[in-house]
N, CA and C atoms as an extended XYZ file, in Angstrom:
510
Properties=species:S:1:pos:R:3:atomname:S:1:resname:S:1:resid:I:1 pbc="F F F"
N         6.284        3.296       10.763 N   UNK     1
C         7.454        3.912       11.304 CA  UNK     1
C         8.058        1.973       11.757 C   UNK     1
N         9.222        1.966       10.790 N   UNK     2
C         9.893        0.457       10.652 CA  UNK     2
C        11.210        0.789       11.011 C   UNK     2
N        11.599        0.401       12.134 N   UNK     3
C        13.497        0.352       12.213 CA  UNK     3
C        13.587        1.603       12.060 C   UNK     3
N        12.961        2.534       12.579 N   UNK     4
C        13.515        4.267       12.318 CA  UNK     4
C        13.740        4.254       10.762 C   UNK     4
N        12.438        3.511       10.190 N   UNK     5
C        12.282        3.967        8.180 CA  UNK     5
C        10.533        4.297        8.609 C   UNK     5
N        10.392        5.544        8.148 N   UNK     6
C         9.261        6.106        8.041 CA  UNK     6
C         8.540        5.302        6.730 C   UNK     6
N         7.288        4.331        6.984 N   UNK     7
C         7.444        4.200        5.413 CA  UNK     7
C         6.544        5.030        4.420 C   UNK     7
N         6.262        5.382        3.294 N   UNK     8
C         5.843        6.253        2.031 CA  UNK     8
C         4.421        5.555        2.521 C   UNK     8
N         3.433        6.812        2.203 N   UNK     9
C         2.533        6.796        1.843 CA  UNK     9
C         2.250        6.809        0.596 C   UNK     9
N         0.844        6.489        0.174 N   UNK    10
C         0.615        6.549       -1.192 CA  UNK    10
C        -0.926        6.740       -1.518 C   UNK    10
N        -1.253        7.090       -2.687 N   UNK    11
C        -2.689        7.238       -2.677 CA  UNK    11
C        -3.214        6.525       -4.098 C   UNK    11
N        -4.355        6.463       -4.961 N   UNK    12
C        -4.680        5.774       -5.941 CA  UNK    12
C        -5.318        6.961       -6.264 C   UNK    12
N        -4.768        7.341       -8.033 N   UNK    13
C        -5.995        8.478       -8.714 CA  UNK    13
C        -6.442        7.617       -9.893 C   UNK    13
N        -7.655        8.234      -10.034 N   UNK    14
C        -8.224        7.673      -11.477 CA  UNK    14
C        -8.109        9.136      -12.280 C   UNK    14
N        -7.469        8.740      -13.651 N   UNK    15
C        -7.268       10.043      -14.392 CA  UNK    15
C        -8.091        9.695      -15.165 C   UNK    15
N        -7.695       10.754      -16.359 N   UNK    16
C        -8.781       11.065      -17.582 CA  UNK    16
C        -8.725        9.747      -18.343 C   UNK    16
N        -9.917        9.144      -18.375 N   UNK    17
C       -10.038        8.055      -19.517 CA  UNK    17
C        -9.981        6.298      -18.580 C   UNK    17
N        -9.859        6.747      -17.190 N   UNK    18
C        -9.576        5.717      -16.222 CA  UNK    18
C        -8.668        5.208      -15.966 C   UNK    18
N        -7.491        5.887      -16.587 N   UNK    19
C        -6.114        5.366      -15.856 CA  UNK    19
C        -5.761        5.462      -14.549 C   UNK    19
N        -4.979        4.831      -14.363 N   UNK    20
C        -4.955        4.383      -12.663 CA  UNK    20
C        -3.288        5.009      -12.664 C   UNK    20
N        -3.454        5.272      -11.217 N   UNK    21
C        -1.695        6.022      -11.363 CA  UNK    21
C        -2.006        5.878       -9.542 C   UNK    21
N        -0.204        5.149       -9.499 N   UNK    22
C        -0.577        5.480       -7.622 CA  UNK    22
C         0.813        5.869       -7.747 C   UNK    22
N         0.234        6.912       -6.589 N   UNK    23
C         1.463        7.574       -5.971 CA  UNK    23
C         1.928        7.550       -4.951 C   UNK    23
N         3.316        7.711       -4.759 N   UNK    24
C         3.829        7.311       -3.230 CA  UNK    24
C         4.370        8.659       -2.902 C   UNK    24
N         3.795        8.815       -1.519 N   UNK    25
C         4.433       10.074       -1.266 CA  UNK    25
C         5.658       10.065       -0.102 C   UNK    25
N         6.417       10.830       -0.423 N   UNK    26
C         7.659       11.090        0.708 CA  UNK    26
C         7.693       11.735        1.064 C   UNK    26
N         8.621       12.214        2.356 N   UNK    27
C         9.222       13.587        2.613 CA  UNK    27
C         9.666       15.176        1.894 C   UNK    27
N        10.145       13.993        0.465 N   UNK    28
C        10.297       15.129       -0.457 CA  UNK    28
C         9.263       15.423       -1.541 C   UNK    28
N         8.978       16.763       -1.890 N   UNK    29
C         8.005       17.083       -2.775 CA  UNK    29
C         7.882       16.290       -4.052 C   UNK    29
N         8.343       15.491       -4.700 N   UNK    30
C         8.329       14.877       -5.450 CA  UNK    30
C         7.116       13.453       -5.414 C   UNK    30
N         6.651       13.286       -6.614 N   UNK    31
C         5.336       12.345       -6.719 CA  UNK    31
C         6.021       11.349       -7.444 C   UNK    31
N         6.328       10.377       -7.060 N   UNK    32
C         6.562        9.223       -7.810 CA  UNK    32
C         5.174        8.306       -8.155 C   UNK    32
N         5.391        7.921       -9.752 N   UNK    33
C         4.454        7.085       -9.923 CA  UNK    33
C         4.499        5.643      -10.622 C   UNK    33
N         4.250        4.749      -10.459 N   UNK    34
C         4.103        3.116      -10.125 CA  UNK    34
C         3.962        2.755      -11.230 C   UNK    34
N         4.329        1.913      -12.308 N   UNK    35
C         3.736        1.740      -13.343 CA  UNK    35
C         3.027       -0.125      -13.384 C   UNK    35
N         1.779        0.726      -13.845 N   UNK    36
C         0.872       -1.213      -13.542 CA  UNK    36
C         0.876       -1.490      -14.814 C   UNK    36
N         0.108       -2.791      -14.895 N   UNK    37
C         0.201       -3.095      -16.781 CA  UNK    37
C        -1.170       -2.572      -17.412 C   UNK    37
N        -1.062       -2.725      -18.259 N   UNK    38
C        -1.814       -2.238      -19.499 CA  UNK    38
C        -3.063       -3.200      -19.055 C   UNK    38
N        -3.061       -4.827      -18.776 N   UNK    39
C        -3.935       -5.323      -18.677 CA  UNK    39
C        -4.653       -5.266      -17.321 C   UNK    39
N        -4.059       -4.634      -16.263 N   UNK    40
C        -4.759       -4.340      -14.674 CA  UNK    40
C        -5.520       -2.423      -14.789 C   UNK    40
N        -4.371       -2.003      -16.128 N   UNK    41
C        -5.755       -0.510      -16.358 CA  UNK    41
C        -6.743       -0.591      -16.811 C   UNK    41
N        -6.748       -1.858      -18.403 N   UNK    42
C        -8.004       -1.548      -19.069 CA  UNK    42
C        -9.238       -2.701      -18.560 C   UNK    42
N        -8.793       -3.648      -17.237 N   UNK    43
C        -9.295       -4.271      -16.601 CA  UNK    43
C       -10.102       -2.908      -15.947 C   UNK    43
N        -9.900       -2.478      -15.327 N   UNK    44
C       -10.344       -1.076      -14.295 CA  UNK    44
C       -11.386       -0.312      -15.133 C   UNK    44
N       -11.055       -0.144      -16.442 N   UNK    45
C       -11.431        0.947      -17.483 CA  UNK    45
C       -12.775        0.005      -17.844 C   UNK    45
N       -12.538       -1.019      -18.298 N   UNK    46
C       -13.863       -1.620      -18.567 CA  UNK    46
C       -15.039       -2.130      -17.635 C   UNK    46
N       -14.673       -2.457      -16.150 N   UNK    47
C       -15.515       -2.383      -15.338 CA  UNK    47
C       -16.008       -1.176      -14.774 C   UNK    47
N       -15.317       -0.011      -15.137 N   UNK    48
C       -15.939        1.510      -14.815 CA  UNK    48
C       -16.697        1.146      -15.408 C   UNK    48
N       -16.424        1.097      -16.954 N   UNK    49
C       -17.908        1.508      -18.060 CA  UNK    49
C       -18.987       -0.106      -17.854 C   UNK    49
N       -18.696       -0.643      -17.347 N   UNK    50
C       -19.531       -1.757      -16.735 CA  UNK    50
C       -20.817       -1.706      -16.157 C   UNK    50
N       -19.954       -0.438      -14.818 N   UNK    51
C       -20.522        0.008      -13.737 CA  UNK    51
C       -21.741        1.332      -13.879 C   UNK    51
N       -21.381        1.402      -14.793 N   UNK    52
C       -21.724        2.840      -15.217 CA  UNK    52
C       -23.599        2.474      -15.958 C   UNK    52
N       -23.647        1.046      -16.393 N   UNK    53
C       -24.567        1.069      -16.513 CA  UNK    53
C       -25.428       -0.060      -15.769 C   UNK    53
N       -24.560       -0.728      -14.802 N   UNK    54
C       -25.128       -1.431      -13.494 CA  UNK    54
C       -26.469       -1.339      -13.623 C   UNK    54
N       -27.541       -2.250      -13.003 N   UNK    55
C       -28.705       -2.265      -12.903 CA  UNK    55
C       -29.572       -2.066      -13.845 C   UNK    55
N       -29.165       -1.937      -15.187 N   UNK    56
C       -29.926       -2.290      -16.327 CA  UNK    56
C       -30.028       -3.328      -17.033 C   UNK    56
N       -31.282       -3.691      -17.796 N   UNK    57
C       -31.592       -4.960      -18.083 CA  UNK    57
C       -30.682       -5.449      -19.400 C   UNK    57
N       -30.034       -4.495      -19.624 N   UNK    58
C       -29.373       -4.634      -21.182 CA  UNK    58
C       -27.790       -4.765      -21.022 C   UNK    58
N       -27.205       -5.881      -21.600 N   UNK    59
C       -25.703       -6.278      -21.711 CA  UNK    59
C       -25.431       -5.442      -22.452 C   UNK    59
N       -23.963       -5.753      -21.914 N   UNK    60
C       -23.132       -4.319      -22.923 CA  UNK    60
C       -22.321       -5.509      -23.512 C   UNK    60
N       -22.046       -4.795      -25.263 N   UNK    61
C       -21.400       -5.713      -25.689 CA  UNK    61
C       -20.064       -5.837      -26.055 C   UNK    61
N       -18.850       -6.132      -26.314 N   UNK    62
C       -17.709       -6.466      -26.484 CA  UNK    62
C       -17.278       -5.114      -26.930 C   UNK    62
N       -17.501       -5.181      -28.730 N   UNK    63
C       -17.278       -4.390      -29.743 CA  UNK    63
C       -17.870       -2.485      -28.918 C   UNK    63
N       -18.954       -2.548      -28.101 N   UNK    64
C       -19.350       -1.248      -27.415 CA  UNK    64
C       -18.394       -1.203      -26.382 C   UNK    64
N       -17.694       -1.873      -25.552 N   UNK    65
C       -16.797       -1.405      -24.289 CA  UNK    65
C       -15.571       -1.017      -25.103 C   UNK    65
N       -14.930       -2.235      -25.902 N   UNK    66
C       -13.653       -1.879      -26.347 CA  UNK    66
C       -13.947       -0.198      -27.363 C   UNK    66
N       -14.690        0.120      -28.108 N   UNK    67
C       -14.894        1.877      -28.582 CA  UNK    67
C       -14.915        2.579      -27.161 C   UNK    67
N       -15.951        2.033      -26.482 N   UNK    68
C       -15.769        3.566      -25.418 CA  UNK    68
C       -14.655        3.597      -24.531 C   UNK    68
N       -13.706        2.318      -24.104 N   UNK    69
C       -12.801        2.833      -23.449 CA  UNK    69
C       -11.402        2.638      -24.350 C   UNK    69
N       -11.417        2.251      -26.046 N   UNK    70
C       -10.381        2.479      -26.777 CA  UNK    70
C        -9.228        1.121      -26.583 C   UNK    70
N       -10.211        0.029      -26.079 N   UNK    71
C        -9.098       -1.324      -25.802 CA  UNK    71
C        -9.094       -2.042      -26.901 C   UNK    71
N        -8.144       -2.344      -27.436 N   UNK    72
C        -7.946       -3.644      -28.619 CA  UNK    72
C        -9.389       -4.303      -28.558 C   UNK    72
N       -10.835       -5.148      -28.682 N   UNK    73
C       -11.368       -5.716      -28.811 CA  UNK    73
C       -10.504       -7.132      -28.527 C   UNK    73
N        -9.897       -7.809      -29.288 N   UNK    74
C        -8.918       -9.240      -29.111 CA  UNK    74
C        -7.988       -9.250      -27.828 C   UNK    74
N        -7.850       -8.268      -26.661 N   UNK    75
C        -7.481       -8.182      -26.117 CA  UNK    75
C        -8.302       -7.886      -25.146 C   UNK    75
N        -9.394       -7.426      -25.228 N   UNK    76
C       -10.255       -7.082      -24.586 CA  UNK    76
C       -11.396       -8.710      -23.619 C   UNK    76
N       -11.302       -9.626      -25.061 N   UNK    77
C       -12.096      -10.916      -24.344 CA  UNK    77
C       -11.057      -11.515      -23.498 C   UNK    77
N        -9.801      -11.315      -23.536 N   UNK    78
C        -9.219      -12.049      -22.554 CA  UNK    78
C        -9.373      -11.826      -21.311 C   UNK    78
N        -9.061      -10.164      -21.362 N   UNK    79
C        -9.458       -9.811      -19.850 CA  UNK    79
C       -10.927       -9.989      -19.189 C   UNK    79
N       -12.159      -10.126      -19.679 N   UNK    80
C       -13.254      -10.583      -19.264 CA  UNK    80
C       -13.409      -11.596      -19.462 C   UNK    80
N       -12.432      -12.841      -19.683 N   UNK    81
C       -12.648      -13.977      -19.415 CA  UNK    81
C       -12.059      -13.975      -18.102 C   UNK    81
N       -10.702      -13.316      -17.846 N   UNK    82
C       -10.560      -12.826      -16.461 CA  UNK    82
C       -11.735      -12.892      -15.143 C   UNK    82
N       -11.676      -11.927      -15.855 N   UNK    83
C       -12.947      -11.066      -14.444 CA  UNK    83
C       -13.957      -12.286      -14.681 C   UNK    83
N       -14.695      -12.691      -15.576 N   UNK    84
C       -15.803      -13.712      -15.128 CA  UNK    84
C       -15.221      -14.809      -14.329 C   UNK    84
N       -13.764      -15.782      -14.831 N   UNK    85
C       -13.794      -16.481      -14.188 CA  UNK    85
C       -13.512      -16.129      -12.444 C   UNK    85
N       -13.004      -14.670      -12.087 N   UNK    86
C       -13.212      -13.975      -10.685 CA  UNK    86
C       -14.584      -14.320      -10.034 C   UNK    86
N       -15.425      -14.397      -11.066 N   UNK    87
C       -16.710      -13.712      -10.335 CA  UNK    87
C       -16.587      -12.202      -10.249 C   UNK    87
N       -15.875      -11.550      -11.073 N   UNK    88
C       -16.794      -10.237      -10.856 CA  UNK    88
C       -17.978      -10.116      -12.392 C   UNK    88
N       -17.653      -10.331      -13.366 N   UNK    89
C       -18.858      -10.282      -14.175 CA  UNK    89
C       -19.675      -11.062      -14.372 C   UNK    89
N       -20.756      -11.199      -15.685 N   UNK    90
C       -21.235      -12.345      -15.774 CA  UNK    90
C       -21.613      -11.988      -17.392 C   UNK    90
N       -21.358      -13.252      -18.318 N   UNK    91
C       -21.400      -12.639      -19.560 CA  UNK    91
C       -22.748      -13.892      -20.114 C   UNK    91
N       -23.529      -13.558      -21.258 N   UNK    92
C       -24.500      -14.259      -21.914 CA  UNK    92
C       -23.741      -14.264      -22.961 C   UNK    92
N       -24.194      -15.894      -23.879 N   UNK    93
C       -23.799      -15.984      -25.027 CA  UNK    93
C       -24.754      -15.597      -26.429 C   UNK    93
N       -24.642      -15.379      -27.526 N   UNK    94
C       -25.476      -15.174      -28.518 CA  UNK    94
C       -26.112      -13.680      -28.990 C   UNK    94
N       -26.991      -13.554      -29.642 N   UNK    95
C       -27.020      -12.562      -30.032 CA  UNK    95
C       -27.706      -11.375      -29.086 C   UNK    95
N       -28.158      -11.837      -28.249 N   UNK    96
C       -28.965      -10.937      -26.893 CA  UNK    96
C       -27.653      -11.095      -25.744 C   UNK    96
N       -26.454      -11.358      -26.007 N   UNK    97
C       -25.660      -11.813      -25.231 CA  UNK    97
C       -24.715      -10.357      -24.973 C   UNK    97
N       -23.476      -10.247      -23.964 N   UNK    98
C       -22.642       -9.347      -23.516 CA  UNK    98
C       -22.288       -9.440      -21.995 C   UNK    98
N       -22.104       -8.646      -21.634 N   UNK    99
C       -21.480       -8.720      -20.015 CA  UNK    99
C       -22.032       -7.930      -19.346 C   UNK    99
N       -22.008       -7.863      -17.968 N   UNK   100
C       -22.652       -7.270      -17.002 CA  UNK   100
C       -21.944       -7.314      -15.676 C   UNK   100
N       -21.971       -6.725      -14.520 N   UNK   101
C       -21.270       -6.507      -13.175 CA  UNK   101
C       -22.491       -7.921      -12.777 C   UNK   101
N       -21.439       -8.422      -11.857 N   UNK   102
C       -21.781       -9.505      -11.285 CA  UNK   102
C       -22.790       -9.532       -9.975 C   UNK   102
N       -21.994       -8.189       -9.216 N   UNK   103
C       -22.558       -7.338       -8.126 CA  UNK   103
C       -22.037       -5.731       -8.108 C   UNK   103
N       -23.348       -5.035       -7.457 N   UNK   104
C       -22.771       -3.512       -7.523 CA  UNK   104
C       -21.496       -3.308       -7.465 C   UNK   104
N       -21.475       -2.186       -7.767 N   UNK   105
C       -19.614       -1.571       -7.763 CA  UNK   105
C       -19.508       -1.215       -6.755 C   UNK   105
N       -19.914       -1.086       -5.861 N   UNK   106
C       -19.392       -0.723       -4.425 CA  UNK   106
C       -19.196       -2.078       -3.469 C   UNK   106
N       -19.398       -2.928       -4.338 N   UNK   107
C       -19.655       -4.252       -3.314 CA  UNK   107
C       -18.242       -5.180       -4.380 C   UNK   107
N       -17.670       -4.323       -4.982 N   UNK   108
C       -16.349       -4.932       -5.832 CA  UNK   108
C       -15.050       -3.515       -5.498 C   UNK   108
N       -14.470       -4.616       -4.768 N   UNK   109
C       -12.929       -3.862       -4.313 CA  UNK   109
C       -11.565       -4.175       -5.441 C   UNK   109
N       -10.988       -3.026       -5.087 N   UNK   110
C        -9.772       -2.785       -5.814 CA  UNK   110
C        -8.886       -4.179       -6.056 C   UNK   110
N        -8.712       -4.772       -4.681 N   UNK   111
C        -8.167       -5.749       -4.638 CA  UNK   111
C        -7.879       -6.866       -5.153 C   UNK   111
N        -9.661       -7.424       -5.271 N   UNK   112
C       -10.132       -8.061       -6.289 CA  UNK   112
C        -9.571       -7.833       -8.053 C   UNK   112
N        -9.778       -6.764       -7.927 N   UNK   113
C        -9.475       -6.764       -9.821 CA  UNK   113
C        -7.763       -7.229      -10.137 C   UNK   113
N        -7.496       -6.483       -9.062 N   UNK   114
C        -5.986       -6.949       -9.233 CA  UNK   114
C        -5.372       -8.054       -9.063 C   UNK   114
N        -6.343       -9.021       -7.957 N   UNK   115
C        -5.870      -10.352       -8.118 CA  UNK   115
C        -6.659      -11.539       -9.094 C   UNK   115
N        -7.469      -10.611       -9.335 N   UNK   116
C        -8.136      -11.239      -11.319 CA  UNK   116
C        -7.161      -11.479      -12.193 C   UNK   116
N        -6.630      -10.255      -12.183 N   UNK   117
C        -5.769       -9.914      -13.691 CA  UNK   117
C        -4.443       -9.797      -13.149 C   UNK   117
N        -3.495       -9.437      -12.091 N   UNK   118
C        -2.518       -8.705      -11.988 CA  UNK   118
C        -2.409       -9.452      -10.611 C   UNK   118
N        -2.251      -10.476      -10.329 N   UNK   119
C        -1.923      -11.062       -8.889 CA  UNK   119
C        -0.535      -10.733       -8.589 C   UNK   119
N         0.150      -10.866       -9.562 N   UNK   120
C         1.552      -10.540       -9.412 CA  UNK   120
C         2.146       -9.271       -8.462 C   UNK   120
N         1.198       -8.172       -8.696 N   UNK   121
C         1.730       -6.993       -8.434 CA  UNK   121
C         1.184       -7.256       -6.930 C   UNK   121
N         0.864       -7.987       -6.187 N   UNK   122
C         0.631       -8.202       -4.592 CA  UNK   122
C         1.254       -9.406       -4.054 C   UNK   122
N         2.190       -9.887       -4.945 N   UNK   123
C         3.169      -10.883       -4.247 CA  UNK   123
C         4.379      -10.410       -3.580 C   UNK   123
N         4.540      -10.491       -2.357 N   UNK   124
C         5.927      -10.271       -1.829 CA  UNK   124
C         6.946      -11.500       -1.531 C   UNK   124
N         7.509      -11.753       -2.283 N   UNK   125
C         8.465      -12.488       -2.438 CA  UNK   125
C        10.228      -11.929       -2.192 C   UNK   125
N        10.583      -12.084       -1.348 N   UNK   126
C        12.179      -11.349       -1.231 CA  UNK   126
C        13.062      -12.000       -0.488 C   UNK   126
N        14.035      -12.134       -0.648 N   UNK   127
C        15.265      -13.087       -0.660 CA  UNK   127
C        16.126      -12.329        0.409 C   UNK   127
N        15.822      -13.051        1.849 N   UNK   128
C        16.152      -12.686        2.535 CA  UNK   128
C        17.691      -12.828        3.420 C   UNK   128
N        18.564      -13.304        2.287 N   UNK   129
C        19.663      -14.032        2.548 CA  UNK   129
C        20.804      -12.466        2.568 C   UNK   129
N        22.111      -12.605        2.665 N   UNK   130
C        22.892      -11.489        2.707 CA  UNK   130
C        22.810      -10.760        4.006 C   UNK   130
N        23.529       -9.850        4.032 N   UNK   131
C        23.581       -9.341        5.180 CA  UNK   131
C        22.617       -7.837        5.339 C   UNK   131
N        22.304       -7.505        4.557 N   UNK   132
C        20.889       -6.655        4.267 CA  UNK   132
C        19.868       -7.056        3.952 C   UNK   132
N        19.835       -8.508        3.443 N   UNK   133
C        18.883       -9.351        3.185 CA  UNK   133
C        17.110       -9.134        3.776 C   UNK   133
N        17.515       -9.797        5.333 N   UNK   134
C        16.417       -9.550        6.065 CA  UNK   134
C        15.775       -8.220        6.008 C   UNK   134
N        16.600       -7.317        6.225 N   UNK   135
C        16.045       -6.245        6.391 CA  UNK   135
C        15.068       -5.119        5.053 C   UNK   135
N        15.653       -5.495        4.544 N   UNK   136
C        14.897       -4.816        2.573 CA  UNK   136
C        13.863       -6.538        2.570 C   UNK   136
N        13.791       -7.318        2.873 N   UNK   137
C        12.562       -7.894        2.920 CA  UNK   137
C        11.515       -7.775        3.657 C   UNK   137
N        11.966       -6.940        5.203 N   UNK   138
C        10.948       -6.614        5.703 CA  UNK   138
C        10.316       -5.492        5.681 C   UNK   138
N        10.996       -4.657        5.381 N   UNK   139
C        10.658       -3.243        4.316 CA  UNK   139
C         9.446       -3.436        3.581 C   UNK   139
N         9.771       -4.003        2.423 N   UNK   140
C         9.615       -4.292        1.464 CA  UNK   140
C         7.827       -5.181        1.549 C   UNK   140
N         8.167       -5.857        2.670 N   UNK   141
C         7.092       -6.549        2.664 CA  UNK   141
C         5.544       -5.757        3.755 C   UNK   141
N         6.192       -5.068        4.685 N   UNK   142
C         5.443       -3.762        5.201 CA  UNK   142
C         4.871       -2.874        4.495 C   UNK   142
N         5.473       -2.887        3.632 N   UNK   143
C         4.993       -1.858        2.108 CA  UNK   143
C         3.819       -2.444        1.372 C   UNK   143
N         4.140       -3.574        1.326 N   UNK   144
C         2.734       -4.599        0.386 CA  UNK   144
C         1.838       -4.471        1.157 C   UNK   144
N         2.317       -4.830        2.541 N   UNK   145
C         0.764       -4.955        3.120 CA  UNK   145
C         0.294       -3.402        3.007 C   UNK   145
N         0.936       -2.422        3.405 N   UNK   146
C         0.271       -0.967        3.061 CA  UNK   146
C        -0.459       -0.941        2.137 C   UNK   146
N         0.337       -1.250        0.748 N   UNK   147
C        -0.177       -1.203       -0.588 CA  UNK   147
C        -1.759       -1.781       -0.423 C   UNK   147
N        -1.470       -3.419        0.236 N   UNK   148
C        -2.866       -4.091       -0.059 CA  UNK   148
C        -3.993       -3.333        0.485 C   UNK   148
N        -3.440       -2.864        1.665 N   UNK   149
C        -4.652       -1.953        2.428 CA  UNK   149
C        -5.035       -0.732        1.690 C   UNK   149
N        -4.405       -0.710        1.387 N   UNK   150
C        -4.758        0.666        0.486 CA  UNK   150
C        -6.230        0.285       -0.748 C   UNK   150
N        -5.435       -0.161       -1.567 N   UNK   151
C        -6.465       -0.749       -2.487 CA  UNK   151
C        -7.606       -1.684       -2.203 C   UNK   151
N        -7.246       -2.311       -0.993 N   UNK   152
C        -8.867       -2.664       -0.585 CA  UNK   152
C       -10.146       -1.883       -0.563 C   UNK   152
N        -9.333       -0.822        0.193 N   UNK   153
C       -10.317        0.392        0.606 CA  UNK   153
C       -11.348        0.895       -0.614 C   UNK   153
N       -10.924        0.686       -2.007 N   UNK   154
C       -11.407        1.481       -2.645 CA  UNK   154
C       -12.072        0.290       -3.401 C   UNK   154
N       -13.425        0.896       -3.756 N   UNK   155
C       -14.262       -0.089       -4.650 CA  UNK   155
C       -14.726        0.589       -6.017 C   UNK   155
N       -15.242       -0.480       -7.097 N   UNK   156
C       -15.315       -0.122       -8.401 CA  UNK   156
C       -16.208        1.390       -8.597 C   UNK   156
N       -17.142        1.583       -7.112 N   UNK   157
C       -17.553        3.087       -7.569 CA  UNK   157
C       -16.832        4.444       -7.809 C   UNK   157
N       -15.478        3.982       -7.283 N   UNK   158
C       -14.848        5.129       -6.898 CA  UNK   158
C       -14.387        5.929       -8.783 C   UNK   158
N       -14.503        4.045       -9.356 N   UNK   159
C       -13.591        4.620      -10.446 CA  UNK   159
C       -15.024        4.967      -11.927 C   UNK   159
N       -15.881        5.095      -11.738 N   UNK   160
C       -16.997        5.448      -12.022 CA  UNK   160
C       -16.784        6.894      -12.517 C   UNK   160
N       -17.557        6.658      -13.906 N   UNK   161
C       -17.132        8.773      -14.656 CA  UNK   161
C       -18.426        9.172      -15.145 C   UNK   161
N       -19.348        9.766      -14.487 N   UNK   162
C       -20.925        9.793      -14.972 CA  UNK   162
C       -20.809       10.849      -16.775 C   UNK   162
N       -21.789       10.578      -17.331 N   UNK   163
C       -21.376       10.710      -18.634 CA  UNK   163
C       -22.015       12.413      -18.640 C   UNK   163
N       -21.164       13.231      -18.952 N   UNK   164
C       -21.511       14.677      -18.693 CA  UNK   164
C       -22.498       15.511      -19.635 C   UNK   164
N       -23.093       14.551      -20.695 N   UNK   165
C       -23.959       14.852      -21.684 CA  UNK   165
C       -25.492       14.410      -21.291 C   UNK   165
N       -25.184       13.711      -20.213 N   UNK   166
C       -26.495       13.231      -19.269 CA  UNK   166
C       -27.067       14.729      -18.391 C   UNK   166
N       -26.232       15.437      -17.643 N   UNK   167
C       -26.523       16.569      -16.927 CA  UNK   167
C       -27.353       17.277      -17.791 C   UNK   167
N       -28.311       17.865      -16.550 N   UNK   168
C       -29.508       19.022      -17.150 CA  UNK   168
C       -28.529       20.306      -16.330 C   UNK   168
N       -29.391       21.350      -17.389 N   UNK   169
C       -28.947       22.688      -16.793 CA  UNK   169
C       -30.158       23.799      -16.635 C   UNK   169
N       -30.165       24.290      -15.987 N   UNK   170
C       -31.497       25.382      -15.736 CA  UNK   170
C       -30.975       26.511      -15.866 C   UNK   170
């Protein structure tokens, strides 16, 4: 509770095809969805794909990743470079080259992914000028802190979608 205002709570949902939606819950029954950038969505999807094969010796090729997640390959290259620069993935050039996670999926937090490809999402710069500016800035800052705590609680492991074709039936 901030200045008599109950801050909204929220949750992150991983939907079909690995899409991400952040829901803010308020006292009203309506769910409000926050728009995230395609870049962040694609980064989460490609990392989820890499997480599926973590621990295997084979590296994933960019064409396979692009096809599996329906991401334009030329855009995916840029995203993979940012993820590599952030230390979330490793890459190897050449015919036997490809991409892999730098560490286990349970050790990669969602806030690290956001910081790597869309750090503006975590910025909290508000002008506290004017009659209401300080209060508005304070409320949004508190919401930002809670949002950051929430995304820090999720790891890449939560994004992994197991392949249903590998299930065995008796």
